[in-house]
matplotlib code that plots the C-alpha trace (Angstrom):
import matplotlib.pyplot as plt

x = [0.0, 1.3, 1.6, -0.6, 2.5, 4.2, 3.3, 4.3, 6.6, 6.7, 9.1, 12.6, 15.2, 18.6, 21.7, 24.7, 27.4, 25.1, 22.9, 19.8, 16.8, 13.5, 12.7, 10.1, 11.0, 8.8, 8.6, 8.1, 5.2, 5.6, 7.5, 11.1, 11.1, 9.6, 12.2, 15.0, 14.0, 13.8, 17.4, 18.6, 17.0, 18.6, 22.0, 21.6, 20.8, 24.0, 26.1, 24.6, 25.3, 28.9, 29.3, 28.0, 30.3, 33.3, 32.5, 32.2, 35.7, 37.3, 39.3, 37.4, 37.8, 39.0, 36.7, 38.1, 35.9, 34.9, 36.7, 35.9, 36.8, 40.4, 41.2, 44.4, 46.0, 48.7, 51.1, 54.3, 57.3, 58.4, 60.7, 62.8, 63.3, 67.2, 67.0, 64.8, 67.0, 70.1, 68.5, 67.2, 70.5, 72.5, 70.4, 70.6, 74.4, 74.8, 72.7, 74.8, 78.0, 76.9, 76.0, 79.5, 81.3, 79.1, 79.6, 83.4, 83.7, 81.4, 83.4, 86.8, 85.5, 84.3, 87.6, 89.5, 87.2, 87.9, 91.7, 92.3, 94.7, 96.9, 96.9, 97.9, 100.7, 102.0, 101.9, 103.6, 106.4, 107.0, 107.3, 109.3, 111.9, 110.6, 110.2, 106.7, 104.9, 104.7, 101.4, 99.4, 100.0, 97.4, 94.8, 94.4, 90.9, 91.7, 93.2, 90.4, 87.8, 89.5, 89.7, 86.0, 84.9, 87.0, 85.4, 81.9, 82.5, 83.9, 80.9, 78.5, 79.9, 80.2, 76.7, 75.1, 76.8, 76.1, 72.4, 72.0, 73.8, 71.6, 68.4, 69.6, 70.4, 67.0, 65.2, 67.1, 66.3, 62.6, 62.2, 63.2, 61.3, 58.6, 59.6, 59.0, 55.4, 54.2, 50.9, 49.4, 46.8, 44.3, 43.3]
y = [0.0, 3.4, 6.2, 9.2, 11.5, 9.5, 8.6, 5.5, 6.1, 3.9, 1.0, 1.9, -0.5, -0.2, -1.9, -2.6, -5.2, -7.9, -7.5, -5.5, -5.2, -3.3, -1.0, 1.4, 4.6, 6.7, 10.5, 12.9, 15.3, 18.3, 16.3, 16.0, 18.8, 21.3, 20.6, 20.6, 23.9, 25.4, 24.1, 25.6, 29.0, 28.9, 28.1, 30.9, 33.4, 32.4, 32.7, 36.1, 37.3, 36.1, 37.9, 41.1, 40.9, 40.1, 43.1, 45.4, 44.4, 45.2, 48.5, 51.4, 51.8, 55.0, 56.2, 57.8, 59.8, 57.7, 54.6, 51.5, 51.7, 51.0, 48.8, 49.4, 47.2, 48.6, 46.0, 46.3, 44.2, 43.8, 40.7, 38.5, 34.9, 34.6, 30.9, 31.4, 34.4, 32.2, 29.4, 31.8, 33.8, 30.5, 29.2, 32.6, 32.7, 29.2, 30.0, 33.1, 31.0, 28.5, 31.3, 32.9, 29.6, 29.0, 32.6, 32.3, 29.1, 30.5, 33.8, 31.9, 29.6, 32.6, 34.4, 31.2, 30.6, 34.0, 33.4, 36.3, 34.2, 33.5, 37.2, 38.2, 35.6, 37.0, 40.6, 39.6, 37.7, 40.7, 43.0, 40.5, 39.9, 36.5, 34.9, 33.7, 35.8, 34.0, 35.8, 33.8, 30.6, 32.0, 32.3, 28.6, 27.2, 25.0, 27.8, 30.2, 27.7, 27.0, 30.7, 31.2, 28.2, 29.6, 33.0, 31.4, 29.5, 32.6, 34.6, 32.0, 32.0, 35.8, 36.6, 34.0, 35.4, 39.0, 38.4, 36.5, 39.2, 41.8, 40.0, 40.1, 43.8, 44.5, 42.6, 44.6, 47.9, 46.9, 46.0, 49.6, 51.6, 49.2, 47.9, 48.9, 49.9, 48.8, 49.7, 47.3, 48.6, 46.5, 48.3]
z = [0.0, -0.9, 1.6, 0.6, 0.6, -2.1, -5.7, -7.5, -10.4, -13.4, -13.5, -14.4, -15.9, -14.1, -15.5, -13.4, -12.8, -11.7, -14.7, -15.2, -12.8, -12.7, -9.8, -8.7, -6.8, -4.6, -5.3, -2.4, -2.3, -4.6, -7.2, -8.0, -10.6, -8.2, -5.5, -8.0, -9.4, -5.9, -5.3, -8.6, -7.7, -4.3, -5.8, -8.4, -5.7, -3.8, -6.9, -7.7, -4.2, -4.4, -7.8, -6.4, -3.4, -5.7, -8.0, -5.0, -3.8, -7.2, -7.4, -8.9, -12.6, -14.2, -17.0, -20.1, -22.4, -25.5, -24.4, -22.4, -18.7, -17.7, -14.8, -12.8, -10.2, -7.9, -6.6, -4.5, -5.2, -1.7, -1.8, -4.1, -3.1, -3.2, -4.0, -7.1, -8.1, -7.9, -9.9, -12.6, -12.9, -13.0, -15.9, -17.8, -17.3, -18.6, -21.6, -22.2, -21.7, -24.3, -26.7, -26.1, -26.9, -30.0, -31.3, -30.7, -32.7, -35.5, -35.7, -35.7, -38.5, -40.6, -40.1, -41.1, -44.1, -45.6, -45.2, -42.7, -40.6, -43.6, -44.6, -41.1, -41.1, -44.4, -43.2, -39.9, -41.7, -44.0, -41.0, -38.9, -41.6, -42.9, -39.5, -38.4, -35.9, -32.6, -31.5, -34.1, -32.1, -29.6, -32.3, -33.0, -32.7, -29.7, -27.7, -28.6, -27.6, -24.3, -23.6, -24.4, -22.2, -19.3, -19.8, -19.9, -16.7, -14.9, -16.2, -14.9, -11.4, -11.2, -12.6, -10.3, -7.3, -8.1, -8.9, -5.6, -3.7, -5.4, -4.3, -0.7, -1.0, -2.6, 0.2, 2.8, 1.2, 0.5, 4.2, 5.0, 2.4, 1.4, -2.0, -5.6, -6.4, -9.8, -11.5, -14.1, -16.5, -18.4, -21.5]

ax = plt.figure().add_subplot(projection="3d")
ax.plot(x, y, z, "-o")
ax.set_aspect("equal")
plt.show()
């Protein structure tokens, strides 16, 4: 016997792991659709109230005549994380070092391809009374590459140390004066 607060729903076929079965479900008074629409309206009201509160907390927009409103955000750069500055500066210095070595090899190859080293040797021999110029021994590819690699390694160490030190100095100064104020504009 059915309770007078519930209505019998038609049979529904439900499929699952154990096979399919037919079941009947009771529906509360007022119907499922009516209760669901009440729940949806309540959720929409909460979302609308949240949106209004979020819009009220946004900074005021400056109006320009004839244009859309411009939104500005004022932020203060108050601290650099020294560890992240060190990692980033190290990676940038390594990239710069690789580029330096590559550019040195490329430049030496171009100079050698146009025959500049031979011309310099001939001019040096003419000026030195037919003897080879000893300074050209330092312009061999192996020695130039070694020098550029040494320069790249020293540059990596120095740049990493200076950038990390600069982040500590900036943090110290920012703690005294409040940091760097930046304004971002969304146009």
